C-alpha positions in Angstrom: 124.2 107.4 167.5 126.2 110.6 166.9 125.7 111.6 170.5 127.1 108.3 171.7 130.1 108.5 169.4 130.7 112.0 170.6 130.7 110.8 174.2 133.2 108.1 173.5 135.4 110.5 171.5 135.4 112.9 174.5 136.3 110.1 176.8 139.2 108.9 174.6 140.6 112.3 174.2 140.3 113.1 177.9 141.9 109.7 178.9 144.7 110.1 176.3 145.6 113.7 176.9 145.0 114.0 180.7 148.6 113.2 181.6 151.3 115.6 180.5 153.7 112.8 179.8 151.2 111.2 177.4 150.9 114.4 175.4 154.7 114.4 174.8 154.6 110.7 173.9 152.0 111.3 171.3 153.7 114.1 169.4 157.4 114.4 170.5 158.7 110.9 169.6 157.7 111.1 165.9 159.7 114.4 165.6 162.6 112.8 167.4 162.5 109.7 165.2 162.4 111.9 162.1 165.4 113.9 163.3 167.4 110.7 164.1 166.6 109.1 160.8 167.1 112.3 158.8 170.6 112.9 160.2 171.8 109.3 160.7 170.5 107.7 157.6 172.7 109.5 155.1 174.2 107.6 152.3 175.8 110.6 150.6 179.6 110.6 150.1 180.7 114.2 149.7 184.5 113.9 150.1 186.2 110.6 149.8 189.6 109.9 151.4 191.9 108.1 148.9 195.5 107.0 148.7 197.7 107.7 145.7 200.2 105.4 144.2 202.2 107.0 141.3 204.2 104.3 139.5 205.0 106.6 136.6 206.1 109.9 138.3 205.7 112.1 135.3 204.1 115.5 134.8 201.0 113.9 133.3 200.5 111.6 136.3 200.8 114.5 138.6 198.3 116.4 136.6 195.9 113.5 137.0 196.3 113.7 140.7 195.6 117.4 140.7 192.4 116.7 138.8 191.3 114.3 141.6 192.1 116.8 144.3 190.5 119.7 142.4 187.3 117.8 141.8 186.1 118.5 145.3 185.1 114.8 145.6 188.5 113.4 146.8 191.2 114.1 149.3 194.5 112.3 149.1 195.3 111.2 152.7 198.1 108.7 152.1 200.8 107.9 149.6 201.3 104.3 148.8 204.8 103.2 147.6 204.5 99.5 147.7 201.8 96.8 147.5 202.1 96.4 151.3 201.1 100.0 151.7 198.1 99.5 149.5 197.0 96.5 151.6 197.6 98.4 154.9 195.6 101.5 153.8 192.6 99.4 152.7 192.7 97.0 155.7 192.8 99.8 158.2 190.0 101.8 156.5 192.3 104.9 156.1 191.0 105.4 152.6 188.0 104.4 150.6 190.1 103.7 147.5 193.7 103.6 146.2 194.3 105.2 142.8 197.3 103.6 141.1 198.9 105.1 138.0 200.7 102.3 136.2 204.2 102.6 134.7 204.6 104.2 131.2 201.4 106.1 131.7 202.6 109.3 130.0 204.5 107.5 127.3 201.4 105.5 126.3 199.2 108.6 126.2 201.6 110.5 124.0 201.8 107.5 121.6 198.0 107.4 121.4 197.9 104.0 123.1 195.6 102.9 125.8 196.9 104.1 129.2 195.4 102.6 132.3 194.7 103.9 135.8 193.8 101.3 138.4 191.3 102.2 141.1 191.3 99.8 144.0 188.1 100.3 146.1 187.1 99.1 149.5 183.9 97.1 148.8 182.9 96.4 152.4 180.3 99.1 152.0 178.7 98.5 148.6 176.9 101.9 148.5 180.1 103.9 149.2 182.1 101.7 146.8 179.6 102.4 144.0 179.7 106.1 144.6 183.5 106.3 144.8 183.8 104.2 141.6 181.4 106.5 139.8 183.2 109.7 141.0 186.6 108.3 140.1 185.3 107.3 136.6 184.0 110.8 136.0 187.3 112.4 136.9 189.2 110.1 134.6 186.8 110.6 131.8 187.1 114.4 132.1 190.8 114.1 132.2 190.8 111.9 129.1 188.4 114.4 127.3 190.8 117.2 128.0 193.7 115.3 126.5 191.6 114.5 123.4 190.9 118.2 122.9 194.6 119.1 123.1 195.4 116.4 120.5 192.5 117.6 118.3 190.6 114.3 118.6 186.9 114.5 118.5 185.1 112.5 121.2 181.4 111.7 121.8 180.5 112.6 125.4 177.4 111.9 127.3 175.9 114.5 129.7 173.4 113.3 132.3 170.7 115.4 133.9 169.0 114.2 137.0 165.4 115.1 137.5 163.5 115.5 140.8 166.7 115.3 143.0 169.4 117.0 141.0 172.0 116.9 143.8 171.3 113.2 144.5 170.9 113.9 148.3 169.9 110.6 149.9 168.1 112.7 152.6 165.5 113.8 150.1 164.9 110.2 149.3 164.7 108.8 152.8 162.9 111.5 154.8 159.6 111.2 153.0 159.7 107.5 153.6 160.4 108.1 157.2 157.3 110.3 157.4 155.1 107.5 156.1 156.7 104.9 158.4 156.3 107.1 161.5 152.6 107.6 160.8 152.0 103.9 160.5 153.9 103.0 163.7 152.2 105.7 165.9 148.6 105.1 164.8 148.9 101.3 164.7 150.4 101.1 168.2 147.9 103.5 169.8 144.9 101.8 168.2 146.2 98.3 169.1 146.4 99.3 172.7 143.0 101.0 172.9 140.7 97.9 173.3 143.2 95.9 175.2 143.5 98.7 177.8 139.8 98.5 178.4 140.1 94.7 179.0 143.0 95.0 181.5 141.4 97.8 183.6 138.0 96.0 183.6 135.9 98.6 181.9 135.2 96.4 178.8 132.3 94.7 180.6 130.7 98.0 181.4 130.9 99.1 177.8 129.4 95.7 176.7 126.3 96.2 178.9 125.9 99.9 177.9 123.6 101.0 175.1 126.7 101.7 172.9 126.7 99.6 169.8 130.0 97.9 168.7 130.4 100.0 165.6 129.9 103.2 167.7 132.5 102.0 170.2 134.9 101.1 167.3 134.5 104.5 165.7 135.0 106.2 169.0 138.2 104.4 169.6 139.6 105.0 166.1 138.8 108.6 165.4 140.9 110.2 168.2 143.9 108.4 167.0 143.1 109.4 163.4 143.3 113.0 164.6 146.6 112.2 166.3 148.0 110.7 163.2 147.0 113.7 161.0 148.6 116.1 163.6 151.7 114.0 163.6 151.7 114.1 159.8 151.6 117.9 159.8 154.4 118.1 162.4 156.8 115.7 160.7 156.1 117.3 157.3 157.0 120.7 158.8 160.2 119.3 160.3 161.1 117.7 156.9 160.6 121.0 155.1 162.2 123.3 157.7 165.0 121.3 159.2 166.1 119.1 156.3 165.0 121.3 153.4 163.3 118.5 151.6 161.4 119.9 148.6 157.6 119.6 148.6 156.3 120.0 145.0 152.8 118.4 145.3 149.4 119.3 146.7 148.9 119.6 150.4 145.2 118.7 150.0 146.2 115.5 148.1 148.7 114.6 150.8 145.8 115.0 153.4 143.5 112.8 151.3 146.1 110.1 150.8 147.0 110.2 154.5 143.3 109.6 155.4 143.2 106.6 153.0 146.3 105.1 154.6 144.9 105.8 158.1 141.9 103.6 157.2 144.3 100.6 156.8 146.5 101.5 159.8 143.7 102.1 162.2 141.8 99.1 161.0 144.8 96.9 161.5 145.3 98.3 165.0 141.7 97.5 166.0 142.1 94.0 164.5 145.3 93.4 166.6 143.6 94.7 169.7 140.7 92.2 169.3 143.1 89.2 169.1 145.2 90.3 172.0 144.4 89.8 175.7 147.1 92.0 177.2 148.9 95.2 176.2 152.1 93.2 176.0 150.6 90.8 173.5 149.3 93.8 171.5 152.7 95.4 171.4 154.3 92.1 170.2 151.7 91.7 167.5 152.3 95.3 166.5 156.0 94.6 166.1 155.2 91.5 164.1 153.1 93.6 161.7 155.3 96.7 161.4 158.6 95.0 160.8 157.6 93.1 157.6 155.7 96.2 156.4 158.8 98.3 156.9 161.1 95.9 155.1 158.8 95.4 152.1 157.8 99.0 151.6 160.7 100.0 149.5 161.8 102.6 152.1 165.4 101.4 152.4 165.7 98.5 149.9 164.6 98.9 146.3 161.7 96.5 145.5 163.2 95.9 142.0 166.3 94.3 143.7 164.2 91.8 145.7 163.4 88.2 144.5 160.4 88.0 142.3 158.3 86.1 144.9 159.1 88.8 147.4 158.2 91.5 144.9 154.8 90.0 144.5 154.3 90.0 148.3 155.0 93.7 148.4 151.7 94.3 146.6 150.0 93.1 149.7 151.7 95.8 151.8 149.7 99.1 152.0 152.8 100.9 153.3 154.4 100.4 149.9 151.7 102.5 148.2 151.8 105.2 150.8 155.6 105.5 150.6 155.3 105.9 146.8 152.6 108.5 147.2 154.6 110.6 149.7 157.8 110.4 147.7 155.9 111.3 144.6 154.3 114.3 146.3 157.5 115.6 147.9 160.0 115.1 145.0 158.0 114.9 141.8 154.9 117.0 142.5 152.8 114.1 141.2 149.0 114.6 140.9 146.0 112.3 141.0 146.5 111.4 137.3 149.7 109.7 138.3 149.0 108.5 141.8 145.5 107.1 141.3 146.7 103.4 141.2 148.3 103.8 144.6 145.3 105.7 146.0 142.9 103.0 144.6 145.0 100.3 146.3 145.0 102.1 149.6 141.2 102.6 149.4 140.6 98.9 148.7 142.9 97.8 151.5 141.4 100.4 153.9 137.8 99.3 153.3 138.8 95.6 153.5 140.7 96.1 156.7 138.0 98.2 158.4 135.4 95.6 157.4 137.4 92.7 158.7 138.2 94.5 162.0 134.5 95.6 162.4 133.4 92.0 162.0 136.0 90.8 164.4 135.3 93.6 166.9 131.5 92.8 166.8 132.2 89.1 167.4 134.5 89.8 170.3 132.0 92.0 172.0 129.3 89.4 171.5 
């Protein structure tokens, strides 16, 4: 049995790697995809262009403007004098927000009354609007705290400390998720095309009449792509650490073990798709049908907690969800087995179930 599996493994490796173009297609696209995602998917807002509308024109209002400019978060790119100017700036996208200091601002502050500053934000991009609103609120709160100290008024202030991602870089959040998605796409596609290719070139009949058993042929088809998946995992992890500077605080051995657990599901699903497809085109379409919902329901880009309750329950059927949680936990939190065992257990259950189902279907197809 071992000898027959070894022969199939050698045949698959030789067939897969004999063309120079195929070697690049196996290992270069995952790196390119990670680079594109890492640089393009960036939700950070470092410096926000704003417009300033000073309806008070007093030293205190000018001091507030200097606080905005000195915070390093904002750049005043336009001065709005009228309501039409405000409308024009926001309509044309010249600024993310317009800060409007209302009349009698300094007088109300000196009297100890409530003085208001209006921040009009372009909400067409909800993420940017939320960040700009938070940054503006922080500047105004700090300005108010400074005034309270001058007037000897004691204030209760809150200080936040962010764990795991102190600078709140979205890249640190997205890149580990990209790593998980790339491994799924590569291994699923390669495995889904493995059996169909044999059908199209007419060698499946030869394999069926050979002494090779179905389980041996299945293992021989899966193991080479498992190796490819692990190599790709190493490559994209190195790129994530070196190019993007994403911290890795967990165990390399645990990442390897969890990757193997996830590959059981990914490779098993690929074999299953290959058995129900008659052509490589059908296999690729089935692969697209499988990967798109898995990507959307993995929590990679959209928080699962924000999804409808019914959809949240559906995410528990998605193995990619657990692998994304594991990879992010290992990269950012340095989580161990004591924390990740529920996700690892779920991956093991799904992996065994998918391999069993694909083995039964594979055996039936050969028969």
